C-alpha positions in Angstrom: 184.0 84.8 115.5 180.8 83.1 115.6 180.1 80.0 117.5 179.7 77.9 114.6 183.0 79.1 112.9 184.7 78.5 116.0 183.6 74.9 116.5 184.4 74.2 112.7 187.9 75.1 112.9 188.8 71.6 114.1 187.1 70.1 110.9 189.0 72.1 108.5 192.3 71.8 110.2 191.7 68.0 110.3 190.8 68.1 106.6 194.2 70.1 105.9 196.1 67.5 107.8 194.7 64.5 105.9 195.5 66.5 102.6 199.1 67.0 103.6 199.3 63.2 104.6 198.3 62.4 101.2 200.7 64.6 99.7 203.4 62.8 101.8 202.2 59.6 100.6 202.1 60.8 96.8 205.9 62.3 97.4 206.9 58.8 99.0 205.6 57.0 95.9 207.5 59.5 93.7 210.8 59.1 95.6 210.6 55.4 95.4 210.1 55.6 91.6 213.1 57.9 91.3 215.8 56.1 89.2 219.1 57.4 88.1 219.8 58.1 84.4 222.9 56.6 83.0 224.6 58.7 80.3 228.0 59.1 78.9 227.5 62.8 78.8 229.2 64.9 81.5 227.0 66.2 84.5 226.4 69.9 84.8 228.7 71.4 87.7 226.0 73.7 88.8 223.4 70.6 89.3 224.2 69.6 92.9 221.2 67.8 94.2 219.4 64.8 92.7 215.7 64.4 92.2 215.3 61.8 95.0 217.1 64.1 97.4 214.7 66.9 96.5 211.8 64.6 97.1 213.1 63.7 100.5 213.6 67.2 101.6 210.2 67.9 100.5 208.8 65.0 102.4 210.6 66.1 105.6 209.2 69.6 105.4 205.8 68.5 104.8 206.1 66.1 107.9 207.2 68.9 110.0 204.4 70.9 108.8 202.0 68.0 109.6 203.3 67.6 113.2 202.8 71.3 113.8 199.2 71.2 112.4 198.6 68.1 114.6 199.8 70.0 117.8 197.5 72.7 116.8 194.5 70.4 116.0 195.2 68.8 119.7 195.3 72.1 121.4 192.4 73.4 119.5 190.2 70.4 120.5 191.4 70.6 124.2 190.2 74.4 124.0 186.8 73.3 122.5 186.3 70.6 125.0 186.9 72.8 127.6 184.5 75.3 126.2 181.8 72.8 125.5 181.8 71.4 129.0 181.0 74.7 130.4 177.5 74.3 128.9 175.1 73.2 131.5 173.1 70.9 129.4 174.5 67.4 128.7 172.6 66.8 125.7 173.9 69.9 124.0 177.3 69.0 125.1 177.0 65.4 123.4 175.6 66.7 120.2 178.5 69.3 119.9 181.1 67.0 120.8 179.8 64.5 118.3 179.5 67.0 115.5 182.4 69.3 116.0 185.1 67.1 117.7 184.1 63.6 116.2 183.0 65.0 112.9 179.7 62.9 113.0 176.9 63.5 110.4 173.6 64.8 111.5 172.0 61.3 110.6 174.4 59.3 112.9 174.0 61.8 115.7 170.1 61.5 115.5 170.4 57.6 115.4 172.7 57.5 118.4 170.6 59.7 120.5 167.3 58.2 119.3 166.0 61.5 118.2 164.3 62.8 115.1 167.0 64.8 113.0 164.9 68.0 113.2 165.2 67.9 117.0 168.8 67.3 116.6 169.1 70.5 114.6 167.1 72.4 117.2 169.2 71.2 120.1 172.3 72.0 117.9 171.0 75.7 117.6 170.6 76.0 121.4 174.1 74.6 121.7 175.4 77.2 119.4 173.6 79.9 121.4 175.2 78.6 124.5 178.8 78.5 122.9 178.3 82.0 121.7 177.8 83.2 125.2 181.2 81.5 126.2 183.4 82.4 123.4 182.5 86.2 122.8 184.5 87.5 125.6 187.5 85.2 124.7 187.7 85.6 121.0 186.5 89.4 120.3 189.7 90.8 121.8 191.7 89.2 119.2 
């Protein structure tokens, strides 16, 4: 795994968590809209669950999945922080943390650090090279 791919894992996991949270929100809205239909026709004996019950089960399952993903994200970020802290240059550490742990844009990082965006990109590339040295032994075995 390359350094950039390693560092981007948290971003994509965070996006998946947000997507699942939106799904839960949508299912909650759907569940609150569920109404029973009144009819004088007999109910089918094979139909044991209601639409509301199905929605609630899906919501609970999705929330459990979100909790597992959040645990993974926290563990992954902790691992990444440990890796980034091993880099000697503090500037490189800050850039990598802002980009891959805080998900900041290049423009925001450049403004915050009072550097030209091209210089931020150069420093970022140096940070990736340093990260590559640290993650190769750990992640090539798997």
